[in-house]
C-alpha positions, 0 to 999 in steps of 0.5 A: 500500500502506498505511503501516500494513501496511508498518510491520506488516511491518517489526515482523513481521521482528523475529520472526526475532530474538525467537523461537526455533522456526519456529512461534513465528516464524510466530505472531509474524509472523501476529500482527503482520500480522493486527493491521492488519486488512487481511489475510485468512488462509485458513480452513485456515491452521492445517492448513498446515506451518510451512514453508508458513506461513513461505513465505507470511508471508515473501512478504507481508513481502518484498512490503511491503518492496519497495513501501516501497523503491520509494516512498523 
């Protein structure tokens, strides 16, 4: 996994602290992960509920966190 994606995942986690609403948190996380240019979001992303978006984003972040810990 790319160091860029790992770093973006760490920055994306700050959304939980910096943002207030679930939508703002999800938008922040997506923006940080999307900035890597390494992820594709489904065409129907905007149609998903905020809960579903959060679940998917958090899984990507957790996966990258797990991989980082394995490499330490």
